[in-house]
C-alpha positions, 0 to 999 in steps of 0.5 A: 144187047143190054136189057132194061133194068130189072128189080131183082130180089135175092135171099142170102143165107149162111150157117158156117163161119162168121155168118154175118161177115160172110153175108155182108161180104156177099152183099158188097160183091152183089153190089159190085158184080150184079147190080145196085143194091137198093134194099137190104133186110135185117138179119134173121136167125132160123133153124136149118130147114130140110136137113135139120142136124146142122147149125142155125142159119142167118138169112137176109133179103136184098133188092137190087137193080140190074141190067143182067139177064136172069141167067147172068144173075144166077151165074154171077151169084154162083160165082160170088158163092164160090169166091166166098168159099162155098163148096156144094157137097149135099143138098140142104147141107151146111154152107158158108154162103147161099144166094138164091134168086127169088124174083126177077122183075115180074118175070116167070123163068123156067129153065128146069133144074138150072133156074126157076123164077120166082123161086118155086118154094118161096111161098112155103118158107117162112125164113124166105118170106119174113126178110123179103116182106121187110123190104118188099111186102107189096111185091106181087108174086107173078104166079100166085098173084098175091103180095109177099106180105099176104103170102106170109100172113097165110103161111103155115110154116111154124119155123121160128124166124128171129130178127137179130 
């Protein structure tokens, strides 16, 4: 059974290799394998978060329409990461590509460690909220009940996020 189309928002990041090329390749593959990309933010450079002794990241957010379930979206983006050379070695470690599901429509998904949507940390991370606010500032977080732009405005994260 095909689901109704959902608006999905992803955050992509890279801090190894040709970061911009990897991100562009990922967006192309997302469009082919997950759904029609209708919005893409600018590129933003940020220092690594969590594990800080590694190269800076370039991040961007994309919005897409998909008929896939939330779990199918996750499996598809994990497959794209693998296709582009991602090897998972350590939590928050350096990586060629990282694709996280931020929002799946206005749904709340809790599958424990496997999948949580909205992403449980997005409201605490400037490197997520800045690109997301660029393309979906009016989107309401279904748990917090505030727009992405409102969450960003009150955020206390002082990480420098620079548009490039």
